[in-house]
C-alpha positions in Angstrom: -54.4 166.0 167.4 -55.1 167.5 164.0 -54.5 171.2 163.8 -56.0 173.5 161.2 -53.6 175.6 159.1 -53.6 179.3 159.8 -54.7 181.1 156.6 -52.7 184.3 156.1 -52.6 187.2 153.8 -49.9 189.8 153.1 -50.8 193.4 152.7 -47.9 194.1 150.3 -45.3 192.3 148.2 -42.4 194.6 148.3 -39.0 193.8 149.8 -40.5 192.9 153.2 -43.1 190.6 151.7 -40.8 188.9 149.3 -37.8 188.5 151.7 -39.0 188.4 155.3 -42.6 187.0 155.3 -43.6 184.9 152.3 -40.6 182.5 152.6 -41.3 181.7 156.2 -45.0 181.4 155.8 -44.7 179.2 152.7 -42.2 176.8 154.3 -44.1 176.3 157.5 -46.6 173.5 157.3 -48.8 175.2 159.9 -49.6 178.1 157.6 -51.2 178.6 154.3 -50.3 181.7 152.3 -53.7 182.5 150.8 -53.6 186.1 149.5 -51.2 188.8 148.7 -52.0 192.4 147.9 -50.4 193.9 144.7 -52.0 197.0 143.4 -51.3 196.4 139.7 -48.7 193.6 139.3 -48.7 189.9 139.7 -45.2 189.4 140.8 -46.1 186.9 143.6 -47.5 184.4 141.1 -43.9 183.6 139.9 -43.2 181.9 143.3 -46.7 181.4 144.6 -49.0 180.6 141.6 -51.9 179.4 143.8 -52.1 182.6 145.8 -55.0 185.0 145.3 -53.9 188.5 144.4 -56.0 191.3 145.8 -55.8 194.8 144.5 -56.5 196.7 147.7 -56.2 196.3 151.4 -60.0 196.5 151.8 -60.3 193.5 149.4 -57.8 191.6 151.5 -59.4 192.1 154.9 -62.8 191.3 153.4 -61.7 187.7 152.6 -63.7 185.6 155.1 -61.3 182.7 154.8 -58.3 184.7 156.2 -57.4 184.1 159.8 -54.5 186.5 159.9 -53.1 189.6 158.1 -49.5 190.8 157.9 -49.4 194.6 157.8 -46.0 195.1 155.9 -46.9 198.4 154.3 -45.1 201.8 154.7 -44.6 202.8 158.4 -47.2 205.6 158.5 -50.0 203.1 157.4 -49.3 200.6 160.2 -51.8 202.0 162.7 -54.7 202.5 160.2 -54.2 199.1 158.5 -53.7 197.1 161.7 -56.8 198.9 163.2 -58.9 198.0 160.1 -57.7 194.4 160.1 -58.5 193.9 163.8 -62.0 195.5 163.3 -62.5 192.9 160.5 -61.8 190.1 163.0 -58.3 189.1 161.8 -55.3 188.3 163.9 -52.6 190.8 163.0 -48.8 190.8 162.5 -47.3 194.3 162.1 -43.9 194.8 160.4 -41.6 197.0 162.5 -41.7 199.7 163.5 -45.0 198.8 165.2 -46.5 202.3 165.0 -45.3 205.9 164.7 -46.4 206.9 168.2 -47.0 205.3 171.6 -50.6 206.5 171.5 -51.2 204.6 168.3 -49.6 201.5 169.7 -51.6 201.6 172.9 -54.9 202.0 170.9 -54.1 198.9 168.8 -53.2 196.9 171.9 -56.5 197.8 173.5 -58.5 197.0 170.4 -56.8 193.6 170.0 -57.6 192.8 173.7 -61.2 193.9 173.2 -61.6 191.7 170.1 -59.7 188.7 171.6 -57.2 188.8 168.7 -53.5 188.3 168.5 -51.4 191.4 167.8 -47.7 190.7 167.2 -44.8 192.8 165.8 -42.3 191.3 163.5 -39.2 191.9 165.6 -37.3 189.2 163.7 -33.8 190.2 164.8 -34.5 188.7 168.2 -33.5 185.6 166.2 -30.3 186.9 164.7 -27.5 184.4 165.3 -25.2 187.1 166.8 -27.8 188.3 169.2 -28.7 184.7 170.3 -24.9 184.3 170.9 -24.8 187.4 173.0 -27.7 186.0 175.1 -25.8 182.7 175.6 -22.6 184.4 176.6 -24.5 186.5 179.2 -26.5 183.6 180.4 -23.3 181.6 181.0 -21.7 184.6 182.8 -18.5 184.3 180.7 -17.7 188.0 181.1 -18.3 188.3 184.8 -20.4 191.2 185.7 -21.3 193.1 182.5 -20.4 196.8 182.6 -20.7 198.0 179.0 -22.9 197.0 176.0 -22.5 198.5 172.6 -24.8 197.5 169.6 -24.0 199.1 166.3 -25.8 198.6 162.9 -23.3 199.7 160.3 -24.6 200.6 156.8 -23.1 202.5 153.9 -25.4 204.2 151.5 -24.0 207.7 150.7 -26.5 208.4 147.9 -30.1 209.3 148.4 -32.4 206.8 146.7 -34.9 209.0 144.7 -38.7 208.7 145.0 -38.7 206.2 147.9 -40.8 206.8 151.0 -38.0 205.7 153.3 -35.9 208.6 152.0 -38.5 211.3 151.7 -40.2 210.7 155.0 -43.6 211.1 153.5 -44.8 207.7 154.7 -42.4 207.2 157.6 -38.9 206.1 157.2 -35.7 207.4 158.9 -33.0 205.3 160.5 -34.2 205.5 164.1 -37.6 203.9 163.2 -36.0 201.5 160.7 -33.0 200.0 162.4 -33.4 201.6 165.8 -36.6 199.6 166.3 -34.4 196.4 166.0 -31.4 197.3 168.2 -33.6 199.1 170.8 -35.8 196.0 171.0 -32.7 193.7 171.4 -31.4 195.9 174.3 -34.7 196.0 176.0 -35.0 192.2 175.7 -31.6 191.8 177.4 -31.8 194.5 180.1 -35.3 195.8 180.4 -36.8 199.2 179.7 -34.5 202.2 180.6 -35.3 204.8 183.2 -34.2 207.5 180.8 -32.7 208.2 177.4 -30.0 210.5 176.1 -29.6 210.6 172.3 -28.2 212.4 169.2 -30.3 211.9 166.1 -29.2 213.6 162.9 -29.2 213.8 159.1 -25.7 213.6 157.8 -25.9 212.8 154.1 -25.9 215.5 151.5 -29.5 216.1 150.5 -30.9 213.9 153.2 -34.5 214.4 154.2 -34.8 211.8 157.0 -32.5 210.9 160.0 -29.6 208.7 158.8 -27.6 208.6 162.0 -28.3 208.1 165.7 -26.5 207.3 168.9 -28.7 206.4 171.8 -27.8 205.8 175.4 -30.2 203.8 177.5 -29.8 204.9 181.2 -30.5 202.6 184.2 -32.3 199.7 182.5 -34.7 197.9 184.8 -32.9 194.6 184.8 -29.3 195.9 185.1 -29.3 199.6 186.2 -25.5 199.9 186.3 -24.7 198.8 182.7 -23.7 201.4 180.2 -25.7 200.9 177.0 -24.9 202.6 173.7 -26.9 201.9 170.5 -25.7 203.3 167.2 -26.5 203.2 163.5 -25.4 205.3 160.4 -25.6 205.2 156.7 -22.1 206.5 156.4 -20.0 203.7 157.8 -17.9 202.7 154.8 -15.5 200.9 157.2 -17.7 198.8 159.4 -17.6 199.0 163.2 -18.2 196.0 165.4 -21.8 194.8 165.5 -21.5 194.0 169.2 -19.0 195.0 171.9 -19.5 193.7 175.4 -17.1 194.4 178.3 -17.3 192.8 181.7 -15.3 192.4 184.9 -13.7 189.2 183.6 -13.5 189.8 179.8 -14.9 191.1 176.5 -16.7 189.8 173.5 -16.4 191.6 170.1 -18.4 190.6 167.0 -18.2 192.0 163.5 -20.6 191.4 160.6 -24.3 190.9 160.3 -26.5 187.9 160.6 -26.5 186.1 157.2 -30.3 185.4 156.9 -31.3 188.5 155.1 -28.5 188.1 152.6 -29.4 184.5 152.0 -33.1 185.3 151.6 -32.1 188.0 149.1 -30.2 185.4 147.1 -33.4 183.3 146.9 -32.5 180.7 149.6 -35.4 179.4 151.6 -35.4 178.8 155.4 -35.8 175.1 154.9 -32.3 175.1 153.3 -29.8 172.8 155.0 -27.6 174.6 157.6 -29.9 177.6 157.6 -28.6 180.6 159.5 -25.2 179.0 160.3 -22.3 181.4 160.2 -18.8 180.6 158.7 -16.2 180.1 161.4 -14.1 182.9 160.0 -16.9 185.3 161.0 -17.3 184.2 164.6 -16.7 186.8 167.3 -13.8 186.9 169.7 -14.2 186.1 173.4 -11.3 187.4 175.5 -11.4 186.6 179.2 -9.1 187.0 182.1 -10.1 185.1 185.2 -7.7 184.9 188.1 -4.9 185.6 185.6 -6.0 182.7 183.4 -6.2 184.5 180.0 -8.1 183.0 177.0 -8.6 184.7 173.7 -10.4 182.6 171.1 -13.2 182.5 168.5 -16.6 181.9 170.1 -19.1 179.9 167.9 -22.0 182.0 166.6 -25.3 180.2 167.2 -27.4 179.7 164.0 -30.0 182.4 163.4 -33.5 181.4 162.7 -36.3 183.9 161.9 -38.6 181.0 161.4 -39.1 180.8 165.1 -41.2 183.9 165.0 -43.9 182.3 162.8 -43.7 178.9 164.6 -44.3 180.7 167.9 -47.4 182.4 166.4 -48.8 178.9 165.7 -47.8 177.4 169.0 -49.4 180.4 170.8 -52.7 179.9 169.1 -52.9 176.1 169.3 -50.7 175.2 172.3 -51.0 178.3 174.5 -47.3 179.1 174.4 -46.3 182.7 175.4 -46.4 185.1 172.5 -42.7 186.0 172.1 -43.2 189.2 170.2 -46.3 190.6 171.8 -47.3 194.1 170.7 -48.0 195.0 174.3 -44.3 195.0 175.1 -43.1 196.4 171.8 -44.9 199.6 172.6 -41.9 200.2 174.9 -39.6 200.3 171.8 -41.7 203.2 170.3 -41.6 204.9 173.7 -37.8 204.8 173.6 -37.7 206.1 170.0 -40.0 209.0 170.9 -37.8 209.8 173.9 -34.6 209.6 171.7 -36.0 212.1 169.2 -37.0 214.5 172.1 -33.7 214.1 173.7 -31.9 215.0 170.5 -34.1 218.0 169.9 -33.7 219.3 173.5 -30.2 218.2 174.0 -31.3 216.8 177.4 -31.9 213.5 179.2 -35.5 212.4 178.8 -37.0 210.3 181.6 -39.4 207.5 180.8 
């Protein structure tokens, strides 16, 4: 049966639009990239010469031909822009973090339901190769009963980038909302929402104006209340820590390095490139098991990452009725954890959810 293409517009063409959205929209035959908002430049025409460039968000959402809008603007604008796009009758994808508060997220979810529109959040790291591999290892029970899960996002940026909203905090920013929204979401996907949170959120760099370090403990997650979960990120990790550390009653899995998709996209590779998302064998994690004194320590193949699944799922949800895999209704829980982590750090106490 013939299916119409979903006509989509990007609210911005910065790093997010250039790297994480336009390549996946333009290489998916089910979508048509119709419009991109650039206030004064025409950078998008270099790669997408047929795209209509709008000069404001209002102009974008006033385009009757658009079915969907991607809100990939600074964090603090997510609520307002998504609200306006929904009111204009557009399906909406919001870049992470979904919103700055739980109250904002819940209002958007209610509005989307009232309008009968899709509201999704771009939690693309659900399709990181290392995370997909962790899911496979747990599904196969290779570690026995899991007792400890550590997820760390190591970065090193010891200088403050001047005049950027992510560093000044004027339009959002901060590491907890930026990277925390990814690794919290991954942990919640695996183990469910926690019963409580204990966290330390701090600014460690000289001259820093936003949080650039956090360590968050998720206590008693709904699917596995006895697992100890530690989530960590910092801009001062010159020597990287493992991306994942899992310990179970019958073994461990340790994985260094980051999913390669962002680096490949930054180099200009497109997701229809052959062997997309495949990791070099040298970068595979180590699986070390001890079952009935039978010891195995070997490289465990990393599954290919594939952010393209996010957009394909949007199409399949609309036309085939598949479950929306990154539904904003559940992603509100990630913002709830972030709010609790900040409160926990400020009060130096365990915060119940």
